[in-house]
C-alpha positions in Angstrom: -13.2 -15.6 24.2 -9.4 -15.8 23.6 -7.6 -12.5 23.7 -6.3 -11.4 20.3 -3.3 -9.5 21.7 -1.1 -9.6 24.8 1.2 -6.9 26.0 2.3 -8.8 29.2 5.8 -9.5 27.9 6.5 -5.8 27.2 8.1 -3.3 29.7 6.2 -0.1 30.5 8.6 1.8 28.2 8.1 -0.7 25.4 4.3 -0.3 25.8 4.6 3.5 25.6 6.7 3.0 22.4 3.9 0.8 21.0 1.3 3.5 21.8 3.4 6.2 20.2 3.5 4.2 16.9 -0.2 3.3 17.2 -1.2 7.0 17.5 0.8 7.8 14.3 -0.8 4.8 12.5 -4.2 6.2 13.5 -3.4 9.5 11.8 -2.4 11.6 14.7 0.2 14.3 13.9 2.8 16.1 15.9 3.2 13.0 18.1 5.6 13.8 20.9 6.8 11.1 23.3 7.4 13.1 26.5 9.8 10.6 27.9 12.5 11.8 25.5 14.2 8.5 25.0 13.4 4.8 25.0 15.0 4.1 28.4 13.3 3.5 31.8 15.7 6.0 33.3 14.6 8.8 30.9 13.5 12.2 32.4 10.1 12.8 33.8 7.2 13.1 31.3 5.6 15.9 33.3 2.3 14.1 33.9 1.5 12.7 30.4 3.4 10.2 28.3 2.5 11.4 24.8 1.2 14.6 23.3 -0.3 14.7 19.8 -2.8 16.4 17.5 -5.8 14.5 16.0 -7.4 15.9 12.9 -11.2 15.4 12.8 -12.6 15.3 9.4 -16.3 15.8 8.5 -16.6 14.3 5.0 -20.2 15.3 4.8 -19.7 19.1 5.0 -16.0 19.1 4.1 -14.7 20.6 7.3 -11.8 19.7 9.6 -10.8 20.5 13.1 -7.8 19.7 15.3 -7.9 18.3 18.8 -4.9 18.5 21.2 -4.6 15.1 23.0 -2.7 14.3 26.2 -2.1 10.5 26.3 -1.2 8.4 29.4 0.0 4.8 28.9 -0.7 2.4 31.8 1.0 -1.0 31.6 -0.4 -3.3 34.2 -1.1 -7.1 34.1 -4.0 -6.4 36.5 -6.3 -3.5 36.7 -4.8 0.0 36.8 -5.2 1.5 40.3 -7.2 4.7 40.7 -4.3 6.6 42.3 -2.2 6.2 39.1 -4.5 8.6 37.2 -3.9 11.7 39.3 -0.9 13.1 37.3 -2.6 13.0 33.9 -5.8 14.6 35.2 -3.8 17.3 37.0 -1.9 18.2 33.9 -5.1 18.2 31.8 -6.6 20.6 34.2 -3.6 22.9 34.0 -3.1 22.9 30.2 -6.6 22.2 28.9 -6.2 19.8 25.9 -9.4 18.8 24.1 -9.0 15.2 25.0 -7.4 13.1 27.7 -6.7 9.5 26.5 -5.8 6.8 29.0 -4.4 3.7 27.3 -4.3 0.5 29.4 -2.4 -2.6 28.3 -5.2 -4.6 30.0 -7.9 -2.8 31.8 -8.7 -0.2 34.5 -9.7 -1.5 37.9 -13.3 -0.9 39.1 -12.0 1.7 41.6 -10.2 3.6 38.8 -13.4 3.6 36.7 -15.5 4.8 39.6 -12.9 7.5 40.3 -13.1 8.8 36.7 -16.9 8.8 36.8 -16.9 10.7 40.1 -14.2 13.1 38.8 -16.3 14.0 35.7 -19.4 14.5 37.8 -17.7 16.7 40.4 -15.3 18.7 38.2 -17.1 18.9 34.8 -13.8 19.1 32.9 -13.6 21.0 29.7 -11.8 18.1 28.0 -13.1 14.7 27.1 -11.7 11.7 28.9 -11.4 8.6 26.7 -10.4 5.1 28.1 -8.7 2.6 25.7 -8.6 -0.8 27.3 -7.5 -4.0 25.6 -10.8 -4.6 23.7 -10.6 -1.1 22.3 -6.9 -1.7 21.3 -7.9 -4.9 19.6 -10.6 -3.1 17.6 -8.2 -0.2 16.6 -5.5 -2.6 15.5 -7.6 -5.1 13.6 -5.5 -4.7 10.5 -2.1 -3.7 12.1 -0.2 -7.0 12.3 2.9 -5.1 11.1 2.7 -3.0 14.3 2.6 -6.0 16.5 5.5 -7.6 14.7 7.7 -4.5 15.0 7.1 -4.3 18.7 7.2 -8.1 19.5 3.6 -8.1 20.7 2.0 -11.5 20.9 -1.1 -11.5 18.8 -3.6 -13.6 16.8 -4.2 -12.0 13.4 -7.9 -11.2 13.0 -8.0 -12.9 9.6 -8.0 -16.2 11.4 -11.6 -15.5 12.5 -12.6 -15.5 8.8 -10.7 -18.6 7.5 -13.2 -21.2 6.3 -13.0 -24.5 8.4 -12.3 -26.5 5.2 -9.4 -24.2 4.4 -7.9 -25.0 7.9 -8.6 -28.7 7.4 -6.9 -28.7 4.0 -3.8 -27.0 5.5 -3.6 -29.6 8.3 -4.4 -32.6 6.2 -3.0 -31.8 2.7 -5.1 -34.6 1.1 -3.8 -36.6 -1.9 -5.9 -35.6 -4.9 -5.5 -36.4 -8.6 -6.2 -33.8 -11.3 -9.3 -35.8 -12.2 -10.5 -35.4 -8.6 -10.0 -31.7 -8.9 -11.9 -31.4 -12.1 -14.8 -33.4 -10.6 -14.9 -31.1 -7.6 -14.8 -28.0 -9.8 -17.7 -29.3 -11.8 -19.8 -29.2 -8.6 -19.5 -25.4 -8.6 -22.5 -23.3 -9.7 -21.7 -22.1 -13.2 -21.8 -18.3 -12.5 -19.7 -18.6 -9.4 -17.3 -20.9 -11.2 -16.8 -18.2 -13.9 -16.2 -15.4 -11.3 -13.8 -17.6 -9.3 -11.7 -18.3 -12.5 -11.8 -14.7 -13.4 -10.0 -13.9 -10.1 -7.7 -17.0 -10.5 -6.6 -15.6 -13.9 -5.0 -12.6 -12.2 -3.4 -14.6 -9.4 -2.6 -17.9 -11.1 -1.9 -16.9 -14.6 -1.3 -13.1 -14.8 -0.3 -13.2 -18.5 -3.9 -14.5 -19.3 -5.4 -11.7 -17.2 -3.6 -9.0 -19.3 -4.7 -10.8 -22.5 -8.3 -10.9 -21.2 -8.3 -7.2 -20.4 -7.3 -6.4 -24.0 -9.9 -8.6 -25.6 -13.6 -7.6 -25.3 -14.6 -11.0 -26.8 -12.7 -13.1 -24.3 -14.2 -16.6 -23.9 -14.7 -17.5 -20.3 -14.6 -21.2 -21.2 -11.3 -20.7 -22.8 -10.1 -19.0 -19.6 -11.0 -22.1 -17.6 -9.4 -24.4 -20.1 -6.1 -22.5 -20.1 -5.8 -22.5 -16.3 -6.6 -26.2 -16.2 -4.1 -26.8 -19.0 -1.5 -25.1 -16.8 -2.4 -27.3 -13.9 -2.0 -30.4 -16.1 1.4 -29.2 -17.3 2.6 -28.9 -13.7 1.3 -32.4 -13.0 3.2 -33.8 -15.9 6.5 -32.2 -14.9 6.1 -32.8 -11.2 3.3 -34.8 -9.5 -0.4 -34.6 -9.5 -0.3 -34.0 -5.7 1.9 -31.0 -6.2 -0.2 -29.7 -9.1 -3.5 -29.9 -7.3 -2.1 -28.6 -4.0 -0.6 -25.6 -5.7 -3.8 -24.9 -7.6 -6.0 -25.2 -4.5 -3.6 -23.1 -2.4 -3.4 -20.4 -5.0 -7.2 -20.4 -5.2 -8.1 -20.2 -1.5 -5.2 -17.8 -0.8 -6.1 -15.4 -3.6 -9.8 -15.5 -2.9 -9.3 -14.8 0.8 -6.8 -12.0 0.1 -9.2 -10.3 -2.3 -12.2 -10.8 -0.1 -10.5 -10.2 3.2 -13.1 -8.6 5.6 -10.4 -7.2 7.9 -8.8 -4.9 5.2 -11.9 -3.3 3.7 -12.1 -0.3 6.1 -8.4 0.6 5.6 -8.9 0.4 1.8 -11.9 2.6 1.9 -10.1 5.1 4.1 -7.1 5.1 1.8 -9.4 5.8 -1.2 -11.1 8.6 0.7 -7.7 10.2 1.4 -6.8 9.9 -2.3 -10.1 11.6 -3.1 -9.3 14.5 -0.7 -5.9 14.9 -2.2 -7.3 15.4 -5.7 -8.9 18.7 -4.5 -5.9 19.6 -2.5 -3.4 19.0 -5.3 -5.6 19.6 -8.3 -3.2 22.1 -9.9 -0.2 19.7 -9.5 -2.2 16.8 -10.9 -3.2 18.9 -14.0 0.4 20.0 -14.6 1.6 16.4 -14.3 -1.1 15.1 -16.7 -0.4 17.9 -19.2 3.3 17.2 -19.1 2.8 13.5 -19.7 0.4 14.2 -22.6 2.9 16.7 -24.1 5.6 14.0 -24.0 3.3 11.7 -25.9 2.8 14.4 -28.6 -0.8 15.1 -27.7 -2.4 18.5 -28.5 -2.8 19.7 -24.9 -4.9 22.7 -26.1 -7.7 20.3 -26.9 -7.6 18.5 -23.5 -10.4 19.4 -21.0 -8.4 19.2 -17.8 -11.4 20.0 -15.6 -13.3 17.1 -17.2 -10.3 14.8 -16.5 -10.3 15.9 -12.8 -14.1 15.3 -12.5 -13.7 11.9 -14.1 -10.9 11.0 -11.6 -13.0 12.1 -8.6 -16.1 10.2 -9.8 -13.9 7.1 -10.3 -12.7 7.3 -6.7 -16.3 7.9 -5.4 -17.6 4.9 -7.4 -14.7 2.8 -6.1 -15.7 3.7 -2.5 -19.3 2.8 -3.1 -18.4 -0.6 -4.8 -15.6 -1.7 -2.5 -17.7 -3.2 0.3 -20.0 -5.0 -2.1 -17.0 -6.4 -4.1 -15.2 -7.5 -0.9 -18.4 -9.3 0.3 -18.9 -10.9 -3.1 -15.4 -12.3 -3.3 -15.5 -13.5 0.4 -18.7 -15.4 -0.6 -16.8 -16.9 -3.5 -14.0 -18.0 -1.2 -16.4 -19.8 1.1 -18.2 -21.3 -1.9 -14.9 -22.7 -3.2 -14.0 -24.1 0.2 -17.4 -25.5 0.9 -17.6 -27.2 -2.5 -14.2 -27.9 -4.0 -12.0 -28.2 -0.9 -14.6 -30.2 1.0 -14.9 -32.6 -1.9 -11.1 -33.1 -2.1 -10.8 -33.7 1.7 -13.7 -36.2 1.7 -12.2 -38.1 -1.3 -8.6 -38.2 -0.1 -7.1 -41.4 -1.7 -4.4 -41.9 1.0 
């Protein structure tokens, strides 16, 4: 299996900087980089590289608790030696955080792992010891390409694992296809999936039609299809058929993959959960803002049931959370259907 990330080109200080930003991205608060500056010659970190607080949330019973973490960052191209763990464990014993996190840019040596196991058995520390090796870092950063780019970390974006083979082949080959070939390939799609695909393409390919559709309860799906194809033909008439078909297919597979991206669903769900929590935390502010907007519009605010509005808003978020995973899986299936039917057909009937 090919590693998704590599920290080998970073200095130890640069790796600590990466870990600092990673902890913030994971929701840790009061993150304090003990080194003080970003230079290798900075003052001693007193046994741990980073201190932070981690807020644990129990969404089932609606309670939170805060853990104090001491974090040690170990940047080695080979396994981290056992004797390099003494400082962090000593300071954890002295100051008693709730958790000791050891982050390795690659992995801990067998001797280091044995040392930690023996240490836990013999000392029964009051704190939890967590080991984050490269596989754990790959899992935690599955949707954090921005973090890698900002720290010049060499990485392979996890979305590459989900790209359909015909999508990759289309990028490499860019087959010559006429508009007629495209229409023939589209006609091979199952009718219901074709309708759903073009619903999504309306938003990404022709947003003005998407707005019109939302305001028209009697919107004709067949008309939707015709308008998008008409746009494709117009592009062909003003440029070339190759460009028209290529732009259409690229828009289709890109938009379907973006909407059905399996690597972003967890972050979207977590973001919606945080929004739901903020409704209760900021209920009074939300009510005041809504009332202010309604008053500006000339509404009679005395007739507005604000509690009902808040309840509706919360139910909307809850329903969104429940439907997100299903919707993402549905669109990702449509993406693969389009690739396995339309894109495959165009590749196999390349006229060049």
